[in-house]
PDB file of N, CA, C, O and CB in Angstrom:
ATOM      1  N   UNK A   1      86.049  83.381  80.744  1.00  0.00           N
ATOM      2  CA  UNK A   1      85.139  84.446  81.035  1.00  0.00           C
ATOM      3  C   UNK A   1      85.742  85.769  80.613  1.00  0.00           C
ATOM      4  O   UNK A   1      86.962  85.917  80.534  1.00  0.00           O
ATOM      5  CB  UNK A   1      84.781  84.457  82.503  1.00  0.00           C
ATOM      6  N   UNK A   2      84.885  86.713  80.349  1.00  0.00           N
ATOM      7  CA  UNK A   2      85.311  88.045  79.958  1.00  0.00           C
ATOM      8  C   UNK A   2      84.672  89.053  80.894  1.00  0.00           C
ATOM      9  O   UNK A   2      83.456  89.054  81.084  1.00  0.00           O
ATOM     10  CB  UNK A   2      84.941  88.343  78.484  1.00  0.00           C
ATOM     11  N   UNK A   3      85.495  89.910  81.476  1.00  0.00           N
ATOM     12  CA  UNK A   3      85.010  90.975  82.352  1.00  0.00           C
ATOM     13  C   UNK A   3      85.433  92.300  81.746  1.00  0.00           C
ATOM     14  O   UNK A   3      86.613  92.520  81.475  1.00  0.00           O
ATOM     15  CB  UNK A   3      85.559  90.818  83.814  1.00  0.00           C
ATOM     16  N   UNK A   4      84.486  93.162  81.540  1.00  0.00           N
ATOM     17  CA  UNK A   4      84.767  94.465  80.970  1.00  0.00           C
ATOM     18  C   UNK A   4      84.919  95.464  82.108  1.00  0.00           C
ATOM     19  O   UNK A   4      83.988  95.689  82.882  1.00  0.00           O
ATOM     20  CB  UNK A   4      83.648  94.903  79.983  1.00  0.00           C
ATOM     21  N   UNK A   5      86.082  96.049  82.200  1.00  0.00           N
ATOM     22  CA  UNK A   5      86.347  97.041  83.231  1.00  0.00           C
ATOM     23  C   UNK A   5      86.173  98.438  82.646  1.00  0.00           C
ATOM     24  O   UNK A   5      86.436  98.626  81.459  1.00  0.00           O
ATOM     25  CB  UNK A   5      87.770  96.863  83.816  1.00  0.00           C
ATOM     26  N   UNK A   6      85.753  99.401  83.407  1.00  0.00           N
ATOM     27  CA  UNK A   6      85.572  99.377  84.844  1.00  0.00           C
ATOM     28  C   UNK A   6      84.188  98.927  85.291  1.00  0.00           C
ATOM     29  O   UNK A   6      83.914  98.891  86.490  1.00  0.00           O
ATOM     30  CB  UNK A   6      85.846 100.720  85.391  1.00  0.00           C
ATOM     31  N   UNK A   7      83.309  98.581  84.349  1.00  0.00           N
ATOM     32  CA  UNK A   7      81.915  98.281  84.682  1.00  0.00           C
ATOM     33  C   UNK A   7      81.750  97.052  85.571  1.00  0.00           C
ATOM     34  O   UNK A   7      80.835  97.014  86.394  1.00  0.00           O
ATOM     35  CB  UNK A   7      81.130  98.085  83.422  1.00  0.00           C
ATOM     36  N   UNK A   8      82.598  96.066  85.428  1.00  0.00           N
ATOM     37  CA  UNK A   8      82.479  94.853  86.240  1.00  0.00           C
ATOM     38  C   UNK A   8      82.948  95.096  87.672  1.00  0.00           C
ATOM     39  O   UNK A   8      82.594  94.344  88.580  1.00  0.00           O
ATOM     40  CB  UNK A   8      83.286  93.712  85.613  1.00  0.00           C
ATOM     41  N   UNK A   9      83.745  96.146  87.875  1.00  0.00           N
ATOM     42  CA  UNK A   9      84.257  96.441  89.210  1.00  0.00           C
ATOM     43  C   UNK A   9      85.333  95.457  89.628  1.00  0.00           C
ATOM     44  O   UNK A   9      85.729  94.604  88.834  1.00  0.00           O
ATOM     45  CB  UNK A   9      83.129  96.428  90.222  1.00  0.00           C
ATOM     46  N   UNK A  10      85.808  95.560  90.849  1.00  0.00           N
ATOM     47  CA  UNK A  10      86.910  94.709  91.293  1.00  0.00           C
ATOM     48  C   UNK A  10      86.501  93.287  91.688  1.00  0.00           C
ATOM     49  O   UNK A  10      87.366  92.420  91.821  1.00  0.00           O
ATOM     50  CB  UNK A  10      87.585  95.354  92.448  1.00  0.00           C
ATOM     51  N   UNK A  11      85.216  93.032  91.876  1.00  0.00           N
ATOM     52  CA  UNK A  11      84.767  91.730  92.393  1.00  0.00           C
ATOM     53  C   UNK A  11      85.278  90.529  91.598  1.00  0.00           C
ATOM     54  O   UNK A  11      85.756  89.578  92.216  1.00  0.00           O
ATOM     55  CB  UNK A  11      83.271  91.693  92.415  1.00  0.00           C
ATOM     56  N   UNK A  12      85.206  90.516  90.254  1.00  0.00           N
ATOM     57  CA  UNK A  12      85.709  89.339  89.532  1.00  0.00           C
ATOM     58  C   UNK A  12      87.203  89.104  89.738  1.00  0.00           C
ATOM     59  O   UNK A  12      87.642  87.958  89.839  1.00  0.00           O
ATOM     60  CB  UNK A  12      85.427  89.486  88.055  1.00  0.00           C
ATOM     61  N   UNK A  13      87.976  90.166  89.800  1.00  0.00           N
ATOM     62  CA  UNK A  13      89.420  90.041  89.993  1.00  0.00           C
ATOM     63  C   UNK A  13      89.719  89.576  91.409  1.00  0.00           C
ATOM     64  O   UNK A  13      90.574  88.714  91.618  1.00  0.00           O
ATOM     65  CB  UNK A  13      90.130  91.379  89.706  1.00  0.00           C
ATOM     66  N   UNK A  14      89.020  90.143  92.376  1.00  0.00           N
ATOM     67  CA  UNK A  14      89.193  89.725  93.774  1.00  0.00           C
ATOM     68  C   UNK A  14      88.861  88.244  93.920  1.00  0.00           C
ATOM     69  O   UNK A  14      89.551  87.527  94.645  1.00  0.00           O
ATOM     70  CB  UNK A  14      88.300  90.572  94.719  1.00  0.00           C
ATOM     71  N   UNK A  15      87.819  87.778  93.243  1.00  0.00           N
ATOM     72  CA  UNK A  15      87.438  86.368  93.344  1.00  0.00           C
ATOM     73  C   UNK A  15      88.519  85.460  92.775  1.00  0.00           C
ATOM     74  O   UNK A  15      88.822  84.417  93.355  1.00  0.00           O
ATOM     75  CB  UNK A  15      86.117  86.121  92.617  1.00  0.00           C
ATOM     76  N   UNK A  16      89.099  85.847  91.650  1.00  0.00           N
ATOM     77  CA  UNK A  16      90.182  85.045  91.067  1.00  0.00           C
ATOM     78  C   UNK A  16      91.361  84.978  92.035  1.00  0.00           C
ATOM     79  O   UNK A  16      91.917  83.903  92.263  1.00  0.00           O
ATOM     80  CB  UNK A  16      90.635  85.637  89.703  1.00  0.00           C
ATOM     81  N   UNK A  17      91.744  86.116  92.603  1.00  0.00           N
ATOM     82  CA  UNK A  17      92.858  86.143  93.549  1.00  0.00           C
ATOM     83  C   UNK A  17      92.534  85.300  94.779  1.00  0.00           C
ATOM     84  O   UNK A  17      93.403  84.601  95.300  1.00  0.00           O
ATOM     85  CB  UNK A  17      93.183  87.591  93.964  1.00  0.00           C
ATOM     86  N   UNK A  18      91.301  85.363  95.238  1.00  0.00           N
ATOM     87  CA  UNK A  18      90.873  84.590  96.407  1.00  0.00           C
ATOM     88  C   UNK A  18      90.956  83.085  96.140  1.00  0.00           C
ATOM     89  O   UNK A  18      91.273  82.313  97.045  1.00  0.00           O
ATOM     90  CB  UNK A  18      89.441  84.973  96.802  1.00  0.00           C
ATOM     91  N   UNK A  19      90.676  82.669  94.911  1.00  0.00           N
ATOM     92  CA  UNK A  19      90.669  81.249  94.562  1.00  0.00           C
ATOM     93  C   UNK A  19      92.051  80.674  94.250  1.00  0.00           C
ATOM     94  O   UNK A  19      92.219  79.455  94.218  1.00  0.00           O
ATOM     95  CB  UNK A  19      89.778  81.037  93.387  1.00  0.00           C
ATOM     96  N   UNK A  20      93.032  81.532  94.022  1.00  0.00           N
ATOM     97  CA  UNK A  20      94.373  81.080  93.635  1.00  0.00           C
ATOM     98  C   UNK A  20      95.019  80.305  94.773  1.00  0.00           C
ATOM     99  O   UNK A  20      94.875  80.659  95.943  1.00  0.00           O
ATOM    100  CB  UNK A  20      95.259  82.277  93.235  1.00  0.00           C
ATOM    101  N   UNK A  21      95.735  79.241  94.415  1.00  0.00           N
ATOM    102  CA  UNK A  21      96.396  78.408  95.421  1.00  0.00           C
ATOM    103  C   UNK A  21      97.914  78.496  95.380  1.00  0.00           C
ATOM    104  O   UNK A  21      98.569  78.242  96.391  1.00  0.00           O
ATOM    105  CB  UNK A  21      95.983  76.981  95.243  1.00  0.00           C
ATOM    106  N   UNK A  22      98.487  78.853  94.233  1.00  0.00           N
ATOM    107  CA  UNK A  22      99.943  78.797  94.115  1.00  0.00           C
ATOM    108  C   UNK A  22     100.591  80.136  93.767  1.00  0.00           C
ATOM    109  O   UNK A  22     101.456  80.612  94.502  1.00  0.00           O
ATOM    110  CB  UNK A  22     100.317  77.791  93.080  1.00  0.00           C
ATOM    111  N   UNK A  23     100.180  80.745  92.654  1.00  0.00           N
ATOM    112  CA  UNK A  23     100.874  81.925  92.158  1.00  0.00           C
ATOM    113  C   UNK A  23      99.904  82.931  91.548  1.00  0.00           C
ATOM    114  O   UNK A  23      98.971  82.564  90.832  1.00  0.00           O
ATOM    115  CB  UNK A  23     101.922  81.525  91.134  1.00  0.00           C
ATOM    116  N   UNK A  24     100.144  84.204  91.845  1.00  0.00           N
ATOM    117  CA  UNK A  24      99.452  85.311  91.175  1.00  0.00           C
ATOM    118  C   UNK A  24     100.521  86.148  90.490  1.00  0.00           C
ATOM    119  O   UNK A  24     101.418  86.666  91.155  1.00  0.00           O
ATOM    120  CB  UNK A  24      98.596  86.182  92.192  1.00  0.00           C
ATOM    121  N   UNK A  25     100.439  86.288  89.181  1.00  0.00           N
ATOM    122  CA  UNK A  25     101.296  87.183  88.415  1.00  0.00           C
ATOM    123  C   UNK A  25     100.390  88.259  87.847  1.00  0.00           C
ATOM    124  O   UNK A  25      99.490  87.964  87.060  1.00  0.00           O
ATOM    125  CB  UNK A  25     102.088  86.421  87.278  1.00  0.00           C
ATOM    126  N   UNK A  26     100.620  89.502  88.237  1.00  0.00           N
ATOM    127  CA  UNK A  26      99.741  90.594  87.841  1.00  0.00           C
ATOM    128  C   UNK A  26     100.568  91.686  87.195  1.00  0.00           C
ATOM    129  O   UNK A  26     101.533  92.177  87.780  1.00  0.00           O
ATOM    130  CB  UNK A  26      98.953  91.147  89.051  1.00  0.00           C
ATOM    131  N   UNK A  27     100.187  92.063  85.987  1.00  0.00           N
ATOM    132  CA  UNK A  27     100.852  93.126  85.246  1.00  0.00           C
ATOM    133  C   UNK A  27      99.807  94.198  84.972  1.00  0.00           C
ATOM    134  O   UNK A  27      98.891  93.987  84.177  1.00  0.00           O
ATOM    135  CB  UNK A  27     101.502  92.593  83.911  1.00  0.00           C
ATOM    136  N   UNK A  28      99.941  95.338  85.624  1.00  0.00           N
ATOM    137  CA  UNK A  28      98.988  96.432  85.452  1.00  0.00           C
ATOM    138  C   UNK A  28      99.746  97.741  85.312  1.00  0.00           C
ATOM    139  O   UNK A  28     100.885  97.879  85.758  1.00  0.00           O
ATOM    140  CB  UNK A  28      97.996  96.500  86.641  1.00  0.00           C
ATOM    141  N   UNK A  29      99.088  98.682  84.689  1.00  0.00           N
ATOM    142  CA  UNK A  29      99.672 100.005  84.497  1.00  0.00           C
ATOM    143  C   UNK A  29      99.689 100.774  85.810  1.00  0.00           C
ATOM    144  O   UNK A  29     100.693 101.395  86.159  1.00  0.00           O
ATOM    145  CB  UNK A  29      98.898 100.791  83.430  1.00  0.00           C
ATOM    146  N   UNK A  30      98.570 100.731  86.542  1.00  0.00           N
ATOM    147  CA  UNK A  30      98.427 101.463  87.798  1.00  0.00           C
ATOM    148  C   UNK A  30      97.477 100.677  88.677  1.00  0.00           C
ATOM    149  O   UNK A  30      96.451 100.195  88.196  1.00  0.00           O
ATOM    150  CB  UNK A  30      97.909 102.926  87.564  1.00  0.00           C
ATOM    151  N   UNK A  31      97.792 100.539  89.950  1.00  0.00           N
ATOM    152  CA  UNK A  31      96.959  99.752  90.851  1.00  0.00           C
ATOM    153  C   UNK A  31      96.631 100.571  92.094  1.00  0.00           C
ATOM    154  O   UNK A  31      97.510 100.886  92.896  1.00  0.00           O
ATOM    155  CB  UNK A  31      97.662  98.431  91.239  1.00  0.00           C
ATOM    156  N   UNK A  32      95.347 100.911  92.240  1.00  0.00           N
ATOM    157  CA  UNK A  32      94.929 101.685  93.410  1.00  0.00           C
ATOM    158  C   UNK A  32      93.684 101.102  94.071  1.00  0.00           C
ATOM    159  O   UNK A  32      93.185 101.663  95.047  1.00  0.00           O
ATOM    160  CB  UNK A  32      94.669 103.128  93.013  1.00  0.00           C
ATOM    161  N   UNK A  33      93.183  99.996  93.559  1.00  0.00           N
ATOM    162  CA  UNK A  33      91.965  99.396  94.087  1.00  0.00           C
ATOM    163  C   UNK A  33      92.231  98.749  95.447  1.00  0.00           C
ATOM    164  O   UNK A  33      92.974  97.773  95.547  1.00  0.00           O
ATOM    165  CB  UNK A  33      91.406  98.357  93.099  1.00  0.00           C
ATOM    166  N   UNK A  34      91.615  99.304  96.486  1.00  0.00           N
ATOM    167  CA  UNK A  34      91.810  98.744  97.827  1.00  0.00           C
ATOM    168  C   UNK A  34      91.327  97.305  97.937  1.00  0.00           C
ATOM    169  O   UNK A  34      91.997  96.503  98.589  1.00  0.00           O
ATOM    170  CB  UNK A  34      91.092  99.593  98.851  1.00  0.00           C
ATOM    171  N   UNK A  35      90.183  96.928  97.324  1.00  0.00           N
ATOM    172  CA  UNK A  35      89.776  95.520  97.400  1.00  0.00           C
ATOM    173  C   UNK A  35      90.786  94.567  96.738  1.00  0.00           C
ATOM    174  O   UNK A  35      91.032  93.475  97.250  1.00  0.00           O
ATOM    175  CB  UNK A  35      88.413  95.349  96.747  1.00  0.00           C
ATOM    176  N   UNK A  36      91.358  94.971  95.622  1.00  0.00           N
ATOM    177  CA  UNK A  36      92.339  94.118  94.941  1.00  0.00           C
ATOM    178  C   UNK A  36      93.631  94.050  95.748  1.00  0.00           C
ATOM    179  O   UNK A  36      94.210  92.975  95.904  1.00  0.00           O
ATOM    180  CB  UNK A  36      92.627  94.644  93.515  1.00  0.00           C
ATOM    181  N   UNK A  37      94.084  95.191  96.261  1.00  0.00           N
ATOM    182  CA  UNK A  37      95.289  95.193  97.091  1.00  0.00           C
ATOM    183  C   UNK A  37      95.100  94.327  98.339  1.00  0.00           C
ATOM    184  O   UNK A  37      96.010  93.595  98.728  1.00  0.00           O
ATOM    185  CB  UNK A  37      95.656  96.630  97.495  1.00  0.00           C
ATOM    186  N   UNK A  38      93.946  94.405  98.953  1.00  0.00           N
ATOM    187  CA  UNK A  38      93.663  93.569 100.134  1.00  0.00           C
ATOM    188  C   UNK A  38      93.658  92.094  99.779  1.00  0.00           C
ATOM    189  O   UNK A  38      94.178  91.269 100.531  1.00  0.00           O
ATOM    190  CB  UNK A  38      92.317  93.954 100.756  1.00  0.00           C
ATOM    191  N   UNK A  39      93.071  91.755  98.632  1.00  0.00           N
ATOM    192  CA  UNK A  39      93.044  90.354  98.192  1.00  0.00           C
ATOM    193  C   UNK A  39      94.456  89.851  97.938  1.00  0.00           C
ATOM    194  O   UNK A  39      94.768  88.706  98.264  1.00  0.00           O
ATOM    195  CB  UNK A  39      92.186  90.197  96.920  1.00  0.00           C
ATOM    196  N   UNK A  40      95.312  90.683  97.363  1.00  0.00           N
ATOM    197  CA  UNK A  40      96.702  90.297  97.132  1.00  0.00           C
ATOM    198  C   UNK A  40      97.437  90.080  98.452  1.00  0.00           C
ATOM    199  O   UNK A  40      98.213  89.134  98.584  1.00  0.00           O
ATOM    200  CB  UNK A  40      97.420  91.364  96.299  1.00  0.00           C
ATOM    201  N   UNK A  41      97.195  90.948  99.422  1.00  0.00           N
ATOM    202  CA  UNK A  41      97.821  90.785 100.743  1.00  0.00           C
ATOM    203  C   UNK A  41      97.363  89.490 101.414  1.00  0.00           C
ATOM    204  O   UNK A  41      98.169  88.767 102.000  1.00  0.00           O
ATOM    205  CB  UNK A  41      97.491  91.990 101.648  1.00  0.00           C
ATOM    206  N   UNK A  42      96.067  89.205 101.322  1.00  0.00           N
ATOM    207  CA  UNK A  42      95.542  87.969 101.928  1.00  0.00           C
ATOM    208  C   UNK A  42      96.132  86.742 101.236  1.00  0.00           C
ATOM    209  O   UNK A  42      96.468  85.757 101.893  1.00  0.00           O
ATOM    210  CB  UNK A  42      93.992  87.935 101.845  1.00  0.00           C
ATOM    211  N   UNK A  43      96.259  86.803  99.905  1.00  0.00           N
ATOM    212  CA  UNK A  43      96.845  85.680  99.164  1.00  0.00           C
ATOM    213  C   UNK A  43      98.284  85.458  99.616  1.00  0.00           C
ATOM    214  O   UNK A  43      98.693  84.323  99.860  1.00  0.00           O
ATOM    215  CB  UNK A  43      96.791  85.937  97.632  1.00  0.00           C
ATOM    216  N   UNK A  44      99.040  86.525  99.726  1.00  0.00           N
ATOM    217  CA  UNK A  44     100.425  86.416 100.173  1.00  0.00           C
ATOM    218  C   UNK A  44     100.493  85.819 101.581  1.00  0.00           C
ATOM    219  O   UNK A  44     101.346  84.978 101.866  1.00  0.00           O
ATOM    220  CB  UNK A  44     101.109  87.796 100.142  1.00  0.00           C
ATOM    221  N   UNK A  45      99.590  86.259 102.454  1.00  0.00           N
ATOM    222  CA  UNK A  45      99.566  85.768 103.839  1.00  0.00           C
ATOM    223  C   UNK A  45      99.253  84.278 103.917  1.00  0.00           C
ATOM    224  O   UNK A  45      99.678  83.605 104.857  1.00  0.00           O
ATOM    225  CB  UNK A  45      98.541  86.547 104.651  1.00  0.00           C
ATOM    226  N   UNK A  46      98.517  83.756 102.940  1.00  0.00           N
ATOM    227  CA  UNK A  46      98.204  82.320 102.974  1.00  0.00           C
ATOM    228  C   UNK A  46      99.200  81.490 102.168  1.00  0.00           C
ATOM    229  O   UNK A  46      98.968  80.308 101.914  1.00  0.00           O
ATOM    230  CB  UNK A  46      96.796  82.081 102.445  1.00  0.00           C
ATOM    231  N   UNK A  47     100.313  82.115 101.764  1.00  0.00           N
ATOM    232  CA  UNK A  47     101.403  81.376 101.138  1.00  0.00           C
ATOM    233  C   UNK A  47     101.431  81.393  99.624  1.00  0.00           C
ATOM    234  O   UNK A  47     102.242  80.692  99.018  1.00  0.00           O
ATOM    235  CB  UNK A  47     101.350  79.995 101.578  1.00  0.00           C
ATOM    236  N   UNK A  48     100.569  82.173  99.002  1.00  0.00           N
ATOM    237  CA  UNK A  48     100.568  82.279  97.539  1.00  0.00           C
ATOM    238  C   UNK A  48     101.741  83.158  97.119  1.00  0.00           C
ATOM    239  O   UNK A  48     102.001  84.190  97.737  1.00  0.00           O
ATOM    240  CB  UNK A  48      99.209  82.865  97.009  1.00  0.00           C
ATOM    241  N   UNK A  49     102.448  82.748  96.070  1.00  0.00           N
ATOM    242  CA  UNK A  49     103.530  83.546  95.508  1.00  0.00           C
ATOM    243  C   UNK A  49     102.890  84.680  94.696  1.00  0.00           C
ATOM    244  O   UNK A  49     102.288  84.426  93.653  1.00  0.00           O
ATOM    245  CB  UNK A  49     104.499  82.665  94.616  1.00  0.00           C
ATOM    246  N   UNK A  50     103.017  85.920  95.164  1.00  0.00           N
ATOM    247  CA  UNK A  50     102.399  87.078  94.508  1.00  0.00           C
ATOM    248  C   UNK A  50     103.496  87.916  93.872  1.00  0.00           C
ATOM    249  O   UNK A  50     104.423  88.365  94.546  1.00  0.00           O
ATOM    250  CB  UNK A  50     101.564  87.931  95.521  1.00  0.00           C
ATOM    251  N   UNK A  51     103.375  88.121  92.548  1.00  0.00           N
ATOM    252  CA  UNK A  51     104.336  88.957  91.826  1.00  0.00           C
ATOM    253  C   UNK A  51     103.566  90.024  91.054  1.00  0.00           C
ATOM    254  O   UNK A  51     102.601  89.727  90.350  1.00  0.00           O
ATOM    255  CB  UNK A  51     105.225  88.099  90.860  1.00  0.00           C
ATOM    256  N   UNK A  52     104.014  91.277  91.200  1.00  0.00           N
ATOM    257  CA  UNK A  52     103.371  92.397  90.529  1.00  0.00           C
ATOM    258  C   UNK A  52     104.369  93.071  89.602  1.00  0.00           C
ATOM    259  O   UNK A  52     105.549  93.203  89.930  1.00  0.00           O
ATOM    260  CB  UNK A  52     102.806  93.406  91.553  1.00  0.00           C
ATOM    261  N   UNK A  53     103.887  93.492  88.452  1.00  0.00           N
ATOM    262  CA  UNK A  53     104.670  94.322  87.557  1.00  0.00           C
ATOM    263  C   UNK A  53     103.848  95.582  87.327  1.00  0.00           C
ATOM    264  O   UNK A  53     102.771  95.538  86.732  1.00  0.00           O
ATOM    265  CB  UNK A  53     105.013  93.578  86.201  1.00  0.00           C
ATOM    266  N   UNK A  54     104.374  96.711  87.810  1.00  0.00           N
ATOM    267  CA  UNK A  54     103.680  97.988  87.706  1.00  0.00           C
ATOM    268  C   UNK A  54     104.524  98.970  86.911  1.00  0.00           C
ATOM    269  O   UNK A  54     105.752  98.882  86.906  1.00  0.00           O
ATOM    270  CB  UNK A  54     103.362  98.555  89.102  1.00  0.00           C
ATOM    271  N   UNK A  55     103.860  99.909  86.237  1.00  0.00           N
ATOM    272  CA  UNK A  55     104.574 100.963  85.542  1.00  0.00           C
ATOM    273  C   UNK A  55     105.242 101.858  86.583  1.00  0.00           C
ATOM    274  O   UNK A  55     104.596 102.275  87.544  1.00  0.00           O
ATOM    275  CB  UNK A  55     103.618 101.781  84.623  1.00  0.00           C
ATOM    276  N   UNK A  56     106.505 102.151  86.405  1.00  0.00           N
ATOM    277  CA  UNK A  56     107.234 102.947  87.383  1.00  0.00           C
ATOM    278  C   UNK A  56     106.752 104.397  87.409  1.00  0.00           C
ATOM    279  O   UNK A  56     106.747 105.024  88.468  1.00  0.00           O
ATOM    280  CB  UNK A  56     108.722 102.900  87.085  1.00  0.00           C
ATOM    281  N   UNK A  57     106.351 104.932  86.267  1.00  0.00           N
ATOM    282  CA  UNK A  57     105.925 106.322  86.178  1.00  0.00           C
ATOM    283  C   UNK A  57     104.642 106.421  85.351  1.00  0.00           C
ATOM    284  O   UNK A  57     104.698 106.822  84.189  1.00  0.00           O
ATOM    285  CB  UNK A  57     107.041 107.196  85.561  1.00  0.00           C
ATOM    286  N   UNK A  58     103.482 106.064  85.926  1.00  0.00           N
ATOM    287  CA  UNK A  58     102.229 106.170  85.172  1.00  0.00           C
ATOM    288  C   UNK A  58     101.977 107.621  84.737  1.00  0.00           C
ATOM    289  O   UNK A  58     102.225 108.559  85.495  1.00  0.00           O
ATOM    290  CB  UNK A  58     101.041 105.653  86.023  1.00  0.00           C
ATOM    291  N   UNK A  59     101.498 107.782  83.547  1.00  0.00           N
ATOM    292  CA  UNK A  59     101.240 109.105  82.991  1.00  0.00           C
ATOM    293  C   UNK A  59     100.259 109.879  83.855  1.00  0.00           C
ATOM    294  O   UNK A  59      99.191 109.371  84.195  1.00  0.00           O
ATOM    295  CB  UNK A  59     100.707 108.989  81.568  1.00  0.00           C
ATOM    296  N   UNK A  60     100.615 111.101  84.209  1.00  0.00           N
ATOM    297  CA  UNK A  60      99.730 111.971  84.947  1.00  0.00           C
ATOM    298  C   UNK A  60      99.676 111.715  86.441  1.00  0.00           C
ATOM    299  O   UNK A  60      98.954 112.413  87.153  1.00  0.00           O
ATOM    300  CB  UNK A  60      98.390 111.856  84.399  1.00  0.00           C
ATOM    301  N   UNK A  61     100.418 110.731  86.939  1.00  0.00           N
ATOM    302  CA  UNK A  61     100.435 110.424  88.374  1.00  0.00           C
ATOM    303  C   UNK A  61     101.724 110.992  88.954  1.00  0.00           C
ATOM    304  O   UNK A  61     102.825 110.635  88.535  1.00  0.00           O
ATOM    305  CB  UNK A  61     100.327 108.869  88.640  1.00  0.00           C
ATOM    306  N   UNK A  62     101.561 111.884  89.924  1.00  0.00           N
ATOM    307  CA  UNK A  62     102.742 112.480  90.544  1.00  0.00           C
ATOM    308  C   UNK A  62     103.209 111.614  91.713  1.00  0.00           C
ATOM    309  O   UNK A  62     102.389 111.103  92.476  1.00  0.00           O
ATOM    310  CB  UNK A  62     102.442 113.923  91.022  1.00  0.00           C
ATOM    311  N   UNK A  63     104.529 111.450  91.852  1.00  0.00           N
ATOM    312  CA  UNK A  63     105.073 110.604  92.922  1.00  0.00           C
ATOM    313  C   UNK A  63     104.758 111.120  94.309  1.00  0.00           C
ATOM    314  O   UNK A  63     105.155 110.507  95.300  1.00  0.00           O
ATOM    315  CB  UNK A  63     106.558 110.480  92.771  1.00  0.00           C
TER     316      UNK A  63
END
């Protein structure tokens, strides 16, 4: 399947995370979506191995 962001919104990504049983590996430049973050927390709570790779200093984002 192909989801074009931002038009598809977080729902398709949240659904994939919700369906995962073993491992989520996510590589994103910047992550601020509360629905996606919540889905990742729920996955971790149910025993899914969750690994994130985020940019340490996203352009234009102040620490």
